[in-house]
C-alpha positions in Angstrom: 116.0 119.5 105.7 119.1 118.5 107.6 122.1 117.2 105.2 123.9 114.0 105.7 127.0 113.9 107.5 130.3 113.6 105.6 130.1 109.8 104.9 131.4 108.3 101.8 129.3 105.5 100.4 130.8 103.4 97.7 128.9 102.6 94.4 130.2 100.0 91.8 129.0 100.9 88.1 129.3 98.2 85.8 128.5 98.7 81.9 130.4 98.2 78.5 129.2 101.8 77.3 131.8 104.4 78.3 129.0 107.1 78.3 126.8 105.2 80.7 129.9 104.9 83.2 130.6 108.6 82.6 126.8 109.3 83.4 127.0 107.5 86.7 129.9 109.5 87.7 128.5 112.8 86.9 125.0 111.8 88.6 126.6 111.0 91.9 129.5 113.4 92.0 130.1 115.0 95.2 130.8 118.3 93.4 127.3 118.7 92.5 125.1 116.8 95.1 121.4 117.3 96.0 120.5 118.8 99.3 119.8 115.2 101.0 122.3 113.1 98.8 125.4 111.6 100.8 128.8 111.7 99.4 129.4 109.0 96.8 132.7 107.4 95.7 132.1 105.8 92.3 134.0 102.8 91.0 133.5 102.1 87.3 134.1 98.8 85.7 133.5 97.9 81.8 133.1 94.1 82.3 131.8 91.7 84.7 135.2 90.1 85.5 136.7 93.0 86.4 133.9 94.0 88.8 134.1 90.7 90.5 137.7 91.5 91.0 137.0 95.1 92.4 134.4 93.5 95.1 137.1 90.9 96.1 139.5 93.9 96.6 137.2 95.9 98.4 136.6 93.0 101.1 140.3 92.5 101.4 140.8 96.2 102.2 137.8 96.4 104.3 136.3 99.1 101.9 133.1 97.2 100.7 130.5 98.6 98.4 127.1 99.6 99.2 125.3 99.3 96.0 126.1 98.0 92.5 124.3 98.9 89.2 124.8 96.3 86.7 124.3 96.3 83.0 122.5 93.0 81.8 124.3 92.8 78.5 128.1 93.5 78.4 129.6 91.4 75.2 132.1 90.0 74.8 132.5 89.1 78.7 130.0 87.5 81.3 126.5 89.2 81.5 125.0 90.9 84.3 123.2 88.0 85.8 126.6 86.1 85.9 128.3 89.1 87.6 125.5 89.4 90.2 125.7 85.9 91.2 129.6 86.1 91.6 129.2 89.3 93.4 126.9 88.1 95.9 128.8 85.0 96.5 131.7 87.4 97.7 129.4 90.0 99.6 125.8 89.0 100.3 125.2 92.5 102.1 125.6 94.4 98.8 122.4 95.7 97.1 122.4 95.1 93.2 120.1 96.9 90.7 120.2 95.3 87.2 119.8 98.0 84.5 118.5 97.0 81.1 117.3 98.4 78.0 115.3 95.4 77.2 111.6 95.7 76.9 109.0 93.2 77.4 108.0 91.0 74.3 104.7 90.4 72.9 104.2 87.2 75.1 104.6 89.5 78.0 108.0 87.8 79.0 111.6 89.2 78.8 113.6 86.2 78.3 116.8 88.1 79.2 115.7 88.9 82.7 113.4 85.8 83.4 116.2 84.3 85.9 116.7 87.3 88.2 117.2 86.5 91.9 114.6 87.4 94.1 117.1 89.9 96.0 118.0 91.8 92.8 116.0 95.1 92.0 115.4 96.0 88.3 115.8 99.2 86.5 114.8 100.0 83.0 116.9 102.0 80.6 116.7 104.8 79.9 116.8 105.8 83.5 116.4 109.0 85.2 118.9 110.8 87.4 116.5 110.9 90.2 116.3 107.3 90.2 120.0 106.6 90.3 119.9 109.0 93.3 117.2 107.5 95.0 118.3 104.2 94.7 121.8 105.0 95.7 120.8 107.1 98.7 118.1 104.8 100.2 120.0 101.6 99.5 123.3 102.9 101.1 121.8 104.4 104.1 120.1 101.1 104.7 123.3 99.0 104.0 125.0 101.3 106.7 122.2 100.8 109.3 122.4 97.2 109.0 126.1 97.2 109.4 125.7 99.3 112.7 123.0 96.9 114.0 125.1 94.0 113.3 128.1 95.7 115.0 126.0 96.6 118.1 124.6 92.8 118.2 128.2 91.7 118.2 129.1 94.2 121.0 126.0 93.2 123.0 127.0 89.4 122.9 130.4 90.0 124.0 129.5 92.4 126.6 126.8 89.6 127.9 129.4 87.1 127.9 131.9 89.0 129.7 129.3 90.2 132.6 127.8 86.8 133.0 131.6 85.6 133.7 132.0 88.1 136.3 128.6 87.5 138.1 129.8 84.0 138.6 132.8 85.0 140.4 131.2 87.8 142.3 127.6 89.2 143.4 129.3 92.4 144.1 129.0 93.7 140.4 125.0 92.8 140.2 123.9 96.4 140.7 126.2 97.9 138.1 125.5 95.1 135.9 121.9 95.7 135.8 122.3 99.4 134.9 124.7 98.3 132.4 122.1 96.0 131.0 119.5 98.9 131.1 121.6 101.2 129.1 122.5 98.5 126.6 118.8 97.9 126.1 118.0 101.5 125.6 120.8 101.7 122.9 119.4 98.8 121.3 115.9 100.2 121.3 117.5 103.2 119.8 119.3 101.5 117.1 115.9 99.6 116.2 114.2 103.1 116.1 116.9 104.3 113.8 116.5 101.3 111.7 112.7 101.9 111.4 113.3 105.6 110.4 115.7 104.5 107.6 113.2 101.7 106.6 110.4 104.2 106.2 112.7 106.3 104.2 113.6 103.6 102.0 110.0 102.9 101.4 109.1 106.4 100.5 112.3 106.5 98.2 110.9 103.2 96.3 107.3 104.8 96.1 108.6 107.9 94.8 110.7 105.7 92.2 107.3 104.1 91.1 105.6 107.4 90.7 108.3 108.7 88.7 107.7 106.0 86.1 104.0 106.5 86.2 103.5 110.3 86.6 99.8 110.1 85.9 99.0 108.1 89.1 101.4 110.3 91.1 100.3 110.3 94.6 97.9 107.2 94.3 99.9 105.1 96.7 99.9 107.9 99.2 96.3 108.4 98.8 95.5 104.8 99.1 97.6 104.6 102.3 95.7 107.3 103.8 92.3 105.8 103.3 93.7 102.5 104.3 94.9 103.7 107.6 91.3 105.3 108.2 89.6 102.2 107.4 91.7 100.1 109.6 91.3 102.4 112.6 87.4 102.6 112.0 87.0 98.6 112.1 89.0 98.4 115.0 92.4 96.8 113.8 95.4 96.7 116.3 97.8 99.4 116.1 100.3 97.0 114.6 98.0 95.8 111.9 97.3 99.4 111.3 100.9 100.4 110.8 101.5 97.3 108.5 98.4 98.1 106.4 99.6 101.6 105.9 103.1 100.6 104.9 101.8 98.0 102.5 99.5 100.4 100.8 102.1 102.9 100.5 104.2 100.6 98.3 101.2 98.3 97.0 102.0 99.1 93.3 105.9 98.6 93.6 105.8 95.8 91.0 104.9 98.3 88.5 108.6 99.3 88.6 109.2 96.5 86.3 106.7 97.5 83.6 107.7 99.8 80.5 106.7 103.3 81.3 104.7 103.7 77.9 102.1 101.0 79.0 101.6 102.9 82.2 101.0 106.3 80.8 99.1 104.9 77.6 96.3 107.5 76.7 94.1 104.7 75.2 92.5 101.5 76.3 95.2 98.9 77.0 95.1 95.4 75.0 94.7 92.3 76.7 98.4 91.6 76.6 99.1 94.8 78.2 96.4 94.1 80.8 97.9 90.9 81.8 101.3 92.6 82.1 99.6 95.2 84.4 98.1 92.5 86.4 101.4 90.9 87.0 102.5 93.6 89.2 101.0 92.1 92.2 103.3 89.1 91.8 106.3 91.3 90.8 105.7 93.2 94.1 105.7 90.2 96.1 108.9 88.9 94.3 110.7 92.2 95.1 109.7 92.4 98.9 109.4 88.8 100.1 113.2 88.6 101.0 112.8 91.7 103.2 112.4 91.3 106.8 109.5 93.5 107.5 107.8 93.5 111.2 104.8 93.0 109.0 103.8 90.4 106.3 104.1 93.2 103.6 104.8 90.8 100.6 101.9 88.7 101.3 99.5 91.7 101.7 100.6 93.3 98.4 100.2 90.2 96.5 96.6 89.8 97.6 95.4 93.4 97.2 93.7 92.5 94.0 92.0 89.5 95.3 88.4 89.4 95.8 85.8 88.0 98.0 84.1 85.6 95.4 87.5 84.1 94.2 87.3 86.4 91.0 90.5 88.6 91.6 94.3 87.7 90.8 96.8 86.5 90.8 95.8 83.3 93.2 92.1 83.5 92.9 91.8 83.6 96.8 88.4 84.1 98.2 86.9 85.1 101.8 89.1 84.8 104.9 91.9 83.6 102.9 92.5 87.1 101.9 94.0 89.1 105.0 92.0 91.8 106.3 94.8 94.2 105.4 94.7 93.2 101.6 90.8 93.5 101.7 91.0 97.0 103.1 93.6 98.1 100.5 91.6 96.6 97.8 88.8 98.7 98.5 91.0 101.8 99.2 92.4 101.1 95.9 89.2 100.8 93.8 87.9 104.1 95.3 91.0 106.2 94.8 91.4 104.8 91.2 87.7 105.4 90.0 87.8 109.0 91.5 90.8 110.0 90.0 91.9 110.7 86.4 93.7 108.3 84.2 95.6 108.7 81.0 92.8 106.6 79.2 89.7 108.1 80.9 88.6 111.1 83.1 87.6 110.8 86.8 84.5 108.9 87.3 83.9 110.9 90.6 83.7 109.6 94.3 79.9 109.0 94.2 80.6 106.6 91.4 83.3 105.0 93.2 81.2 104.6 96.5 78.3 103.2 94.3 80.7 100.7 92.9 81.7 99.1 96.4 78.0 99.3 97.7 76.6 97.4 94.8 79.4 94.7 95.2 79.6 94.6 99.0 80.0 91.0 100.0 80.5 89.8 96.6 83.9 91.5 95.4 84.5 93.5 98.4 84.6 92.8 102.3 81.2 94.3 103.4 82.7 95.4 107.0 85.3 97.2 105.1 82.8 98.8 102.6 80.4 99.7 105.4 83.5 101.5 107.1 84.7 103.3 104.2 80.9 104.5 103.3 80.9 106.1 106.8 84.4 107.7 106.6 83.2 109.4 103.4 79.5 110.2 104.2 79.5 110.4 107.9 83.0 112.0 108.6 83.5 113.8 105.5 87.1 112.2 104.5 88.9 113.9 101.9 92.0 112.7 99.8 93.6 116.1 99.7 
């Protein structure tokens, strides 16, 4: 795999615990990188006020931070929420990951994190080294691509204004101007293609982070995405819809990143409160993604993937055509993959049982066209998850 070029991304780590700050330094140290890890420069701050000062200084010196990891509780100074708000006022482009050791309470609400902004990501302590590396790599690369795209847009606007003035003065430059515009268009298309690659890499990094917290369902999102694409192609969706459905399926359980790992891997039947927490992952996934500008309505698809045709699903109780076709496809693919796979609280029920489930509830819980396509894929075309 090709390594990154020697580019240095600035990371801000804020925590009142010196041991945690030292851990950030060791994880992201350029002296011991992973094969695909870029070079990071880590700045550590023990309090929120100092972190805000560092961000302000970095902007004045034109050396902005790409990512900030903020501890939620940092007595006696301001907490992480205040720090995040102040940092985003100074630099809206920075990606912020709120890191906390708080666990959900018995009521299912973590009061300490209930006021998170929509554009903040959340990471539960204790975290894994791979989580820090994945967040830093994916978000830094995305940050860089967005800066390059903004720069290209600015350059393009300036060039268009200049060329327009020249055309008013003389038509002699028309031919060269057309060629210049073509070249600019090619460069812009290449930039968008590069941004798509970065977006795909970010999606995969986030998907891997979700699976890291839920090892028993490792590969679940990938398998659901594979079946989703097959069904979408079978029922004749457009290429754009097929791609959007596949991307949404690849991260449909992203909301589970906010759940305690012990619930996800619990080897016995979950309690009603734990089930309600699990069900909240659809809304959580929507809240995480709704502010991102995808070419497809990814957030809307994800929040609907547990809705059912008769209105008995969650979280909004949508029914019929009020549920997008992409979400209806993912809903069927999710049920089939889940039932046919092992879970910590039960063994695999088998693909036959899964297909029997969607057949019995075709038209009631599941879209009948989607069910028919799914059955044909397995029975007629020999589809396999592996």
